[in-house]
Residue frames relative to the residue before (quaternion, step in Angstrom):
aa qw qx qy qz dx dy dz
M 1.0000 0.0000 0.0000 0.0000 0.00 0.00 0.00
S 0.5127 -0.6313 0.4778 0.3322 3.58 -1.17 0.55
D 0.6322 -0.5386 0.4045 0.3829 3.54 -1.29 0.40
P 0.3752 -0.7573 0.4838 0.2273 3.65 -0.54 1.10
T 0.6251 0.5474 -0.3451 0.4366 3.61 1.20 -0.34
V 0.6642 0.4526 -0.2933 0.5176 3.57 1.29 -0.25
A 0.4475 -0.7102 0.4736 0.2666 3.58 -0.75 1.05
G 0.2713 -0.7557 0.5764 0.1517 3.56 -0.80 1.04
A 0.6544 -0.4911 0.3783 0.4329 3.57 -1.27 0.18
L 0.7850 -0.0894 0.0993 0.6049 3.57 0.90 -0.95
R 0.0513 0.7900 -0.6076 0.0638 3.55 -0.76 1.06
A 0.0036 0.7915 -0.6104 0.0301 3.55 -0.98 0.87
T 0.1353 -0.7788 0.6100 0.0551 3.54 -1.11 0.77
R 0.8400 -0.1232 0.0282 0.5277 3.56 -0.66 1.20
L 0.1878 0.8325 -0.4970 0.1573 3.55 1.09 0.79
G 0.0812 0.7932 -0.6001 0.0649 3.55 -0.97 0.89
R 0.0340 -0.7818 0.6223 0.0179 3.54 -1.20 0.57
Q 0.1144 -0.7942 0.5961 0.0291 3.56 -0.86 1.05
F 0.1428 -0.7448 0.6449 0.0950 3.53 -1.26 0.61
E 0.8268 -0.1801 0.0776 0.5272 3.57 -0.43 1.25
G 0.7694 -0.3753 0.1770 0.4857 3.54 0.88 1.02
R 0.6327 0.5067 -0.3420 0.4754 3.61 1.25 -0.17
R 0.3491 -0.7536 0.5218 0.1947 3.56 -0.79 1.01
A 0.1922 -0.7746 0.5946 0.0972 3.56 -0.64 1.14
L 0.7651 0.0206 0.0007 0.6436 3.56 1.16 -0.74
W 0.0789 0.7984 -0.5961 0.0311 3.57 -1.10 0.60
A 0.8738 0.0416 -0.0525 0.4816 3.53 -1.17 0.84
C 0.3105 0.7696 -0.5018 0.2439 3.61 0.95 0.85
D 0.0834 -0.7541 0.6509 0.0261 3.55 -0.83 1.09
I 0.0403 0.8186 -0.5621 0.1110 3.58 -0.51 1.23
D 0.0356 0.7773 -0.6270 0.0369 3.55 -1.03 0.84
I 0.0241 0.8035 -0.5894 0.0803 3.56 -0.26 1.32
A 0.4053 -0.7494 0.4770 0.2160 3.55 -0.62 1.18
A 0.5390 -0.6076 0.4784 0.3338 3.54 -1.16 0.66
G 0.7861 0.3242 -0.2491 0.4636 3.56 -1.10 0.74
S 0.5934 0.5752 -0.3642 0.4294 3.60 1.26 0.02
I 0.3034 -0.6795 0.6235 0.2397 3.53 -1.38 0.26
T 0.0895 -0.8434 0.5294 -0.0188 3.54 -0.36 1.29
A 0.3101 -0.7244 0.5898 0.1765 3.55 -0.94 0.97
L 0.1451 -0.7632 0.6263 0.0649 3.57 -0.81 1.06
V 0.0694 0.8308 -0.5400 0.1155 3.57 -0.31 1.25
G 0.2983 0.7261 -0.5877 0.1961 3.52 -1.32 0.39
P 0.6110 -0.5560 0.3993 0.3976 3.60 -1.19 0.36
N 0.6732 -0.4515 0.3729 0.4516 3.57 -1.28 0.17
G 0.8018 0.2684 -0.2099 0.4909 3.55 -0.96 0.90
A 0.4659 0.7048 -0.4321 0.3155 3.59 1.28 0.10
G 0.6022 -0.5765 0.3595 0.4193 3.60 1.20 -0.39
K 0.3592 0.7666 -0.4770 0.2363 3.61 1.24 0.15
S 0.7027 0.4498 -0.2743 0.4781 3.59 0.76 -1.01
T 0.6098 0.5496 -0.3473 0.4534 3.58 1.06 -0.71
L 0.6543 0.5072 -0.3142 0.4646 3.59 0.93 -0.87
L 0.6675 0.4960 -0.3096 0.4610 3.59 0.90 -0.87
Q 0.6585 0.4952 -0.3126 0.4727 3.59 1.00 -0.74
L 0.6066 0.5258 -0.3478 0.4844 3.60 1.10 -0.59
A 0.6739 0.4912 -0.2927 0.4680 3.58 0.95 -0.89
A 0.6816 0.4779 -0.2816 0.4773 3.59 1.12 -0.65
G 0.5026 -0.6724 0.4130 0.3531 3.59 1.26 -0.18
L 0.4745 0.6742 -0.4401 0.3559 3.59 1.24 0.30
L 0.7467 0.2040 -0.1475 0.6156 3.57 1.28 -0.35
R 0.3155 -0.7183 0.5819 0.2142 3.55 -1.27 0.42
P 0.5335 -0.6346 0.4428 0.3415 3.60 -1.01 0.70
S 0.4196 -0.6573 0.5597 0.2803 3.55 -1.21 0.56
T 0.7802 0.0169 0.0078 0.6252 3.55 1.15 -0.74
G 0.7806 0.3458 -0.2435 0.4602 3.56 -1.26 0.38
E 0.3585 -0.7249 0.5416 0.2297 3.56 -1.26 -0.28
I 0.1490 -0.7648 0.6223 0.0754 3.52 -1.32 0.44
R 0.0640 -0.7791 0.6233 0.0199 3.56 -1.14 0.77
V 0.1320 -0.7576 0.6335 0.0855 3.55 -1.12 0.74
L 0.8344 -0.0569 -0.0280 0.5474 3.56 -0.72 1.16
G 0.7219 -0.4636 0.2279 0.4604 3.57 1.08 0.80
H 0.6965 0.4544 -0.2623 0.4895 3.59 1.26 -0.07
A 0.5550 -0.5834 0.4709 0.3603 3.55 -1.26 0.42
P 0.4998 -0.6458 0.4716 0.3329 3.63 -0.83 0.88
G 0.7553 0.3445 -0.2750 0.4851 3.56 -0.96 0.89
S 0.5508 0.5903 -0.4050 0.4291 3.58 1.23 -0.27
R 0.6724 -0.4967 0.3421 0.4291 3.58 -1.21 0.38
E 0.6587 0.5180 -0.3114 0.4481 3.59 0.92 -0.91
A 0.6770 0.4901 -0.2910 0.4657 3.56 0.95 -0.90
R 0.6455 0.5265 -0.3306 0.4437 3.61 0.94 -0.83
E 0.6809 0.4973 -0.2991 0.4467 3.58 0.95 -0.83
D 0.7894 0.3359 -0.1574 0.4891 3.58 1.02 -0.73
T 0.6663 0.4422 -0.3078 0.5155 3.61 1.25 0.32
A 0.0777 -0.7743 0.6267 0.0407 3.57 -0.99 0.86
F 0.1200 -0.8128 0.5699 0.0164 3.58 -0.80 1.06
L 0.1249 -0.7586 0.6368 0.0580 3.54 -0.90 1.03
A 0.2417 -0.7996 0.5377 0.1146 3.56 -0.36 1.27
Q 0.6525 -0.5498 0.3656 0.3719 3.54 -1.25 0.53
D 0.7238 0.4438 -0.2598 0.4601 3.63 1.03 -0.69
R 0.3708 -0.7698 0.4603 0.2409 3.61 1.33 0.21
P 0.0169 0.8571 -0.5147 0.0154 3.65 0.59 1.07
L 0.1847 0.7567 -0.5975 0.1908 3.55 -0.22 1.35
F 0.5143 -0.6342 0.4744 0.3289 3.59 -1.18 0.51
A 0.4226 -0.7574 0.4405 0.2319 3.56 -0.43 1.27
R 0.7118 0.4656 -0.2700 0.4513 3.63 1.01 -0.74
F 0.5443 0.6031 -0.4081 0.4166 3.59 1.23 -0.22
T 0.4132 -0.6314 0.5755 0.3153 3.52 -1.23 0.44
V 0.6637 -0.4674 0.3757 0.4470 3.57 -1.30 0.16
A 0.6449 0.5220 -0.3217 0.4561 3.60 0.97 -0.83
D 0.6213 0.5324 -0.3336 0.4682 3.61 1.03 -0.81
T 0.6603 0.5291 -0.3024 0.4389 3.55 0.95 -0.94
L 0.6804 0.4679 -0.2881 0.4849 3.57 0.91 -0.88
R 0.6141 0.5393 -0.3493 0.4584 3.58 1.08 -0.69
L 0.6228 0.5305 -0.3288 0.4718 3.58 1.06 -0.76
G 0.6357 0.5310 -0.3246 0.4568 3.56 0.99 -0.83
R 0.6553 0.5158 -0.3119 0.4553 3.57 0.99 -0.83
R 0.6875 0.4892 -0.2868 0.4536 3.60 0.99 -0.81
L 0.7290 0.4539 -0.2393 0.4531 3.59 1.07 -0.71
N 0.7684 0.3488 -0.1720 0.5082 3.60 1.16 -0.45
R 0.4687 -0.7259 0.4428 0.2392 3.53 -0.69 1.20
R 0.7814 0.3115 -0.1674 0.5142 3.62 0.97 -0.81
W 0.1898 0.8416 -0.4904 0.1235 3.57 1.16 0.54
D 0.1797 -0.7687 0.6088 0.0786 3.55 -1.00 0.96
Q 0.2399 -0.8169 0.5114 0.1165 3.57 0.02 1.34
D 0.6422 0.5430 -0.3309 0.4279 3.59 0.94 -0.85
A 0.6650 0.4996 -0.3053 0.4635 3.59 0.93 -0.90
A 0.6563 0.5120 -0.3122 0.4579 3.59 0.95 -0.86
E 0.6834 0.4836 -0.2927 0.4620 3.59 0.89 -0.92
R 0.6145 0.5520 -0.3568 0.4363 3.61 1.01 -0.73
L 0.6672 0.5040 -0.3085 0.4535 3.57 0.92 -0.86
V 0.6514 0.5029 -0.3083 0.4773 3.58 1.05 -0.78
R 0.6972 0.4795 -0.2821 0.4521 3.59 0.82 -0.98
A 0.5886 0.5756 -0.3717 0.4290 3.61 1.13 -0.58
G 0.6976 0.4268 -0.2631 0.5119 3.58 1.21 -0.45
N 0.4344 -0.7203 0.4373 0.3181 3.58 1.31 0.22
I 0.3519 0.7261 -0.5033 0.3091 3.57 1.01 0.87
P 0.3903 -0.7214 0.5142 0.2506 3.64 -0.63 1.03
L 0.4873 -0.6787 0.4630 0.2960 3.59 -0.92 0.88
D 0.6889 0.4659 -0.2942 0.4710 3.61 1.16 -0.46
A 0.4640 0.6704 -0.4549 0.3582 3.62 1.26 0.10
R 0.4144 -0.6923 0.5264 0.2682 3.58 -1.05 0.74
I 0.6038 -0.5965 0.3961 0.3503 3.54 -1.03 0.84
G 0.6681 0.5327 -0.3021 0.4226 3.58 0.94 -0.87
S 0.6684 0.4993 -0.2998 0.4626 3.59 1.21 -0.42
L 0.5755 0.6265 -0.3691 0.3742 3.59 1.24 -0.26
S 0.5450 -0.5765 0.4927 0.3575 3.54 -1.28 0.45
G 0.6847 -0.4826 0.3449 0.4235 3.56 -1.25 0.29
G 0.6621 0.5156 -0.3050 0.4504 3.56 0.98 -0.86
N 0.6849 0.4729 -0.2912 0.4716 3.58 1.00 -0.79
R 0.5954 0.5297 -0.3684 0.4787 3.60 1.11 -0.55
T 0.6285 0.5245 -0.3309 0.4695 3.57 1.05 -0.77
R 0.6402 0.5251 -0.3286 0.4544 3.59 0.98 -0.81
V 0.6542 0.4918 -0.3162 0.4799 3.61 0.95 -0.82
A 0.6454 0.5170 -0.3229 0.4604 3.60 0.98 -0.84
L 0.6414 0.5042 -0.3156 0.4846 3.59 1.05 -0.73
A 0.6146 0.5375 -0.3462 0.4620 3.58 1.05 -0.72
M 0.6399 0.5088 -0.3202 0.4786 3.59 1.01 -0.78
T 0.6642 0.5150 -0.3022 0.4497 3.57 1.00 -0.85
L 0.7161 0.4390 -0.2538 0.4796 3.58 0.84 -0.98
G 0.6220 0.5699 -0.3404 0.4152 3.59 1.07 -0.70
K 0.5795 0.6030 -0.3753 0.3996 3.59 1.15 -0.47
R 0.2278 -0.8023 0.5120 0.2055 3.60 1.23 -0.50
A 0.2237 0.7932 -0.5235 0.2162 3.54 0.92 1.01
G 0.5422 -0.6237 0.4580 0.3275 3.56 -1.23 0.44
L 0.7773 0.1867 -0.1026 0.5920 3.60 1.24 -0.46
L 0.1319 -0.7712 0.6205 0.0531 3.56 -0.84 1.08
L 0.1208 -0.7644 0.6321 0.0385 3.56 -0.88 1.05
L 0.0056 -0.8423 0.5335 -0.0768 3.57 -0.26 1.31
D 0.1604 -0.7993 0.5764 0.0562 3.57 -0.58 1.19
E 0.8171 -0.1905 0.0569 0.5411 3.58 -0.30 1.32
P 0.0811 0.8552 -0.5097 0.0484 3.63 0.74 0.96
L 0.7195 0.4539 -0.2493 0.4627 3.61 1.15 -0.48
A 0.4180 0.7795 -0.4237 0.1955 3.57 1.28 -0.26
D 0.7863 0.3481 -0.1770 0.4787 3.62 0.87 -0.89
L 0.5702 0.6342 -0.3642 0.3741 3.58 1.27 -0.01
D 0.4762 -0.6355 0.5154 0.3222 3.56 -1.15 0.59
P 0.7152 -0.4820 0.2765 0.4239 3.63 -1.19 0.41
L 0.6531 0.5108 -0.3239 0.4557 3.59 0.96 -0.81
A 0.6666 0.4904 -0.2972 0.4763 3.58 0.97 -0.88
R 0.6091 0.5474 -0.3564 0.4499 3.59 1.04 -0.70
H 0.6524 0.5091 -0.3123 0.4666 3.56 0.93 -0.88
E 0.6501 0.5192 -0.3126 0.4585 3.58 0.97 -0.86
I 0.6933 0.4823 -0.2844 0.4536 3.59 0.87 -0.95
T 0.6474 0.5050 -0.3377 0.4602 3.60 0.94 -0.77
A 0.6313 0.5137 -0.3331 0.4761 3.60 1.03 -0.74
L 0.6381 0.5287 -0.3195 0.4595 3.57 1.03 -0.79
L 0.6543 0.5096 -0.3135 0.4624 3.60 0.96 -0.83
M 0.6313 0.5215 -0.3281 0.4710 3.58 1.02 -0.78
A 0.6610 0.4970 -0.3040 0.4730 3.59 0.97 -0.85
E 0.6158 0.5553 -0.3362 0.4466 3.58 1.05 -0.79
A 0.6797 0.4758 -0.2886 0.4778 3.57 0.90 -0.91
A 0.6902 0.4933 -0.2895 0.4432 3.59 0.93 -0.88
E 0.7486 0.4305 -0.2281 0.4497 3.60 0.85 -0.97
H 0.8077 0.2749 -0.1184 0.5079 3.57 0.97 -0.83
G 0.4523 -0.6955 0.4527 0.3268 3.60 1.24 -0.07
T 0.3102 0.7805 -0.4888 0.2357 3.56 1.21 0.48
S 0.3046 -0.7167 0.5974 0.1915 3.56 -1.06 0.82
I 0.0697 -0.8100 0.5823 -0.0026 3.59 -0.88 0.95
V 0.0371 -0.7478 0.6624 0.0234 3.55 -1.00 0.91
M 0.0605 0.8277 -0.5501 0.0932 3.58 -0.48 1.18
S 0.2726 -0.7525 0.5785 0.1571 3.55 -0.91 0.95
S 0.1416 0.7743 -0.6073 0.1074 3.55 -1.14 0.67
H 0.3636 -0.6980 0.5684 0.2399 3.53 -1.29 0.46
V 0.5902 0.5714 -0.3659 0.4373 3.60 1.27 -0.17
L 0.2021 -0.8455 0.4823 0.1080 3.57 0.25 1.29
A 0.6406 0.5464 -0.3393 0.4194 3.60 0.93 -0.82
E 0.6766 0.4853 -0.3019 0.4643 3.60 1.00 -0.75
L 0.6092 0.5529 -0.3537 0.4451 3.59 1.07 -0.66
D 0.6017 0.5900 -0.3496 0.4094 3.57 1.08 -0.76
E 0.6755 0.5184 -0.2868 0.4390 3.58 1.10 -0.69
V 0.7939 0.3459 -0.1471 0.4779 3.59 1.07 -0.68
C 0.7352 0.4508 -0.2338 0.4489 3.61 1.04 -0.71
D 0.2486 -0.7679 0.5694 0.1557 3.57 -1.14 0.65
R 0.7503 0.2374 -0.1759 0.5913 3.58 1.29 -0.17
V 0.1770 -0.7816 0.5893 0.1026 3.56 -1.23 0.40
L 0.0733 -0.7436 0.6630 0.0460 3.52 -1.22 0.70
L 0.0655 -0.8121 0.5798 -0.0082 3.56 -0.45 1.23
L 0.1314 -0.7780 0.6129 0.0433 3.54 -0.82 1.11
R 0.1048 0.7644 -0.6340 0.0535 3.53 -1.12 0.73
D 0.8308 0.0588 -0.0971 0.5449 3.55 -0.90 0.99
G 0.7021 -0.5158 0.2621 0.4150 3.56 1.06 0.78
T 0.7344 0.3482 -0.2458 0.5282 3.58 1.18 0.23
V 0.6158 -0.5794 0.3997 0.3539 3.56 -1.29 0.35
R 0.1460 -0.7873 0.5953 0.0660 3.57 -0.90 1.00
L 0.7768 0.0318 -0.0206 0.6286 3.58 1.15 -0.61
C 0.1502 0.7665 -0.6190 0.0816 3.55 -1.06 0.71
G 0.5560 0.6168 -0.4314 0.3526 3.57 -0.65 1.03
D 0.7296 -0.3781 0.3373 0.4592 3.51 -1.38 -0.22
I 0.5102 -0.6893 0.4199 0.2970 3.58 -0.74 1.07
Q 0.6841 0.4875 -0.3053 0.4485 3.59 0.81 -0.95
E 0.6565 0.5058 -0.3182 0.4604 3.59 0.96 -0.82
L 0.6427 0.5104 -0.3249 0.4700 3.59 1.02 -0.75
C 0.6536 0.4988 -0.3181 0.4721 3.59 0.95 -0.83
D 0.6655 0.4970 -0.2993 0.4695 3.59 0.97 -0.84
G 0.6682 0.5040 -0.2940 0.4616 3.58 1.19 -0.47
H 0.7015 0.3668 -0.2523 0.5565 3.58 1.31 0.20
T 0.1948 -0.7457 0.6211 0.1422 3.56 -1.31 0.36
R 0.2425 -0.7403 0.6094 0.1474 3.55 -1.06 0.80
L 0.1214 -0.8131 0.5691 0.0148 3.56 -0.58 1.21
T 0.0135 -0.7709 0.6368 -0.0025 3.54 -1.04 0.84
G 0.2492 0.7791 -0.5440 0.1870 3.58 -0.83 0.98
R 0.6812 -0.4627 0.3732 0.4274 3.52 -1.36 -0.01
A 0.4648 -0.7035 0.4675 0.2654 3.55 -0.82 1.03
D 0.4440 -0.6542 0.5453 0.2783 3.55 -1.09 0.78
P 0.3903 -0.7628 0.4575 0.2379 3.63 -0.48 1.13
I 0.6449 0.5303 -0.3265 0.4430 3.61 1.17 -0.45
E 0.7104 0.4451 -0.2544 0.4822 3.57 0.98 -0.86
T 0.5367 -0.6584 0.4311 0.3044 3.59 -0.92 0.96
D 0.7397 0.4021 -0.2330 0.4867 3.58 0.92 -0.87
G 0.5197 -0.6735 0.3896 0.3528 3.58 1.28 -0.07
L 0.5517 0.6132 -0.4022 0.3974 3.60 1.22 -0.18
P 0.6242 -0.5747 0.3670 0.3813 3.61 -1.10 0.60
H 0.5741 -0.5657 0.4636 0.3680 3.54 -1.20 0.55
G 0.7915 0.2831 -0.2221 0.4941 3.58 -0.90 0.90
F 0.4584 0.6824 -0.4520 0.3463 3.58 1.27 0.02
D 0.4755 -0.6756 0.4873 0.2827 3.59 -1.02 0.83
R 0.1636 -0.8408 0.5119 0.0653 3.57 0.04 1.31
T 0.5459 0.6051 -0.4121 0.4075 3.62 1.17 -0.26
A 0.6732 0.4874 -0.2911 0.4737 3.59 1.21 -0.43
V 0.5526 0.6280 -0.3888 0.3861 3.60 1.27 -0.20
V 0.3091 -0.7365 0.5760 0.1739 3.57 -0.80 1.05
H 0.7638 -0.1840 0.1552 0.5989 3.56 0.92 -0.99
A 0.0703 -0.7789 0.6224 0.0317 3.55 -1.08 0.78
A 0.0983 -0.7900 0.6045 0.0289 3.56 -1.04 0.85
R 0.1614 -0.7900 0.5875 0.0686 3.55 -0.82 1.03
T 0.0087 -0.7785 0.6270 -0.0277 3.55 -0.88 1.03
G 0.8159 -0.1215 0.0393 0.5639 3.54 -0.25 1.25
R 0.8158 -0.2045 0.1772 0.5111 3.57 -0.69 -1.12
Q 0.6746 0.4818 -0.2905 0.4778 3.60 1.25 0.00
V 0.0957 -0.7744 0.6229 0.0560 3.56 -1.14 0.68
T 0.1226 -0.7632 0.6320 0.0545 3.55 -1.12 0.81
A 0.0024 -0.8143 0.5786 -0.0461 3.58 -0.85 0.97
L 0.2472 -0.7148 0.6300 0.1760 3.53 -1.18 0.69
V 0.0992 -0.8254 0.5552 -0.0246 3.55 -0.70 1.17
R 0.3728 -0.7112 0.5532 0.2216 3.56 -0.99 0.90
H 0.3778 -0.6716 0.5812 0.2618 3.53 -1.20 0.60
P 0.5159 -0.6037 0.4842 0.3674 3.61 -1.12 0.46
A 0.7078 -0.4774 0.3095 0.4187 3.59 -1.27 0.33
T 0.6049 0.5780 -0.3528 0.4190 3.59 1.17 -0.53
G 0.5134 -0.6621 0.4067 0.3643 3.56 1.22 -0.37
A 0.5481 0.5990 -0.4097 0.4159 3.61 1.24 -0.11
A 0.4588 -0.7008 0.4729 0.2735 3.57 -0.88 0.91
P 0.3353 -0.7561 0.5268 0.1959 3.61 -0.82 0.99
L 0.2049 0.8201 -0.5066 0.1696 3.57 0.15 1.23
P 0.2371 0.7779 -0.5589 0.1625 3.64 0.93 0.61
G 0.7810 0.3071 -0.2384 0.4887 3.55 -0.92 0.89
A 0.6666 0.4326 -0.3066 0.5240 3.60 1.26 -0.13
D 0.1723 -0.8162 0.5449 0.0846 3.58 -0.42 1.21
D 0.7532 -0.4257 0.2640 0.4264 3.57 -1.31 -0.09
R 0.5245 0.6064 -0.4317 0.4133 3.58 1.22 0.11
W 0.6151 0.5239 -0.3393 0.4817 3.57 1.28 -0.18
I 0.3469 -0.7044 0.5802 0.2163 3.55 -1.14 0.72
A 0.0791 -0.7931 0.6039 0.0068 3.57 -0.69 1.13
E 0.1133 0.7986 -0.5799 0.1149 3.58 -0.78 1.03
T 0.5391 -0.5859 0.4858 0.3607 3.54 -1.24 0.43
P 0.4167 -0.7295 0.4753 0.2614 3.62 -0.75 0.96
T 0.4760 -0.5940 0.5485 0.3461 3.53 -1.29 0.36
M 0.6657 -0.4731 0.3632 0.4485 3.58 -1.24 0.18
E 0.6449 0.5223 -0.3284 0.4510 3.58 0.99 -0.81
N 0.6106 0.5370 -0.3395 0.4727 3.63 1.02 -0.80
L 0.6770 0.5192 -0.2834 0.4380 3.55 0.86 -1.05
L 0.7189 0.4551 -0.2636 0.4545 3.57 0.74 -1.05
L 0.6429 0.5227 -0.3327 0.4502 3.59 0.96 -0.80
A 0.6324 0.5309 -0.3375 0.4520 3.59 1.01 -0.76
Y 0.6880 0.4653 -0.2877 0.4769 3.59 0.91 -0.85
L 0.6449 0.5075 -0.3243 0.4706 3.58 1.10 -0.61
R 0.7132 0.4532 -0.2529 0.4711 3.59 1.10 -0.70
A 0.4661 0.6790 -0.4577 0.3348 3.60 1.19 -0.36
P 0.4690 -0.7441 0.3927 0.2685 3.61 -0.56 1.14
H 0.8025 0.0210 0.0186 0.5960 3.59 0.91 -0.89
P 0.1476 -0.8327 0.5255 0.0933 3.60 0.27 1.21
T 0.0703 -0.8137 0.5770 0.0048 3.55 -0.82 1.03
T 0.7458 0.3146 -0.2084 0.5490 3.60 1.26 -0.09
S 0.2023 -0.7393 0.6220 0.1601 3.52 -1.29 0.31
A 0.2586 -0.7645 0.5726 0.1443 3.54 -1.14 0.63
T 0.0229 -0.7768 0.6294 0.0003 3.54 -1.06 0.80
T 0.2357 -0.7481 0.5920 0.1851 3.53 -1.25 0.25
S 0.0305 -0.7731 0.6330 0.0274 3.52 -1.23 0.47
A 0.6982 -0.4738 0.3262 0.4262 3.54 -1.29 0.11
T 0.7418 0.4208 -0.2287 0.4694 3.56 1.06 -0.69
A 0.7815 0.1929 -0.1108 0.5829 3.57 1.12 -0.56
P 0.3701 -0.7696 0.4711 0.2209 3.59 -0.28 1.23
E 0.8045 -0.0211 0.0283 0.5930 3.58 1.00 -0.63
G 0.0920 0.7879 -0.6051 0.0677 3.51 -0.88 0.90
A 0.2175 -0.7633 0.5930 0.1357 3.56 -1.13 0.59
A 0.0139 -0.7932 0.6086 -0.0154 3.51 -1.04 0.79
A 0.5223 -0.6471 0.4555 0.3178 3.54 -1.06 0.72
């Protein structure tokens, strides 16, 4: 576990949020270290946007508590040091790009005009163009310029890459990595593009059914699992070998005569491979392998976290 005396980027304890009796989030324990770039992933309706809005102070928890950089969301300290990019990119359509950046400068004490303008000019966007006339990708670029120009300690980004072309996505992810490295900025970004998150993020938070299924350092989580591929056992329905520890299986997929399974390691760190002989291929999963397995698991009953003392642990 991280040091409780040091303010993390985002911490939540038994966090929950209901909408008219429907649980969007429940019993979420989250600990995201300061200075990290965290991938927030999960299927539609998992609670990703709700969590980001809670962290931004736009919603209040129904249960539990949440802190950003050691402060309550919505407090003066949190507002000054948190920047939120919403999924709908809320910009004034009649403003020009220059008007929009000028507004950012007037509203934010630590505004970095040069950084904001560089991001806009890199997209060849005229400063006198009206926001309403821009393409979706260019509106996203201006919204990102407003977010980065604030020079906040924590960036909360809801699908920041969704409207960008592949070249712009590569540019923005490189910019986010540089932002974290040069300024110690903490970033939490949601996305459905798992392969791109693997290139930029060092931590992951996976939500499913409104609660946390994975949270921790990506490399430690990957090292705490094994991906097995082998010939399916014709007798067993799932294709896994007889005597295999199925309680450790996150997800298994059988295709014809072959079966692939993602397996959790026990807390001791020893790989649970009873029943799998040397005819099976065992490898460390990629982040995409890991996340897809947890997303595909039919009835998730466990969550995995990582800490400094225990590379991988499972808890009910």
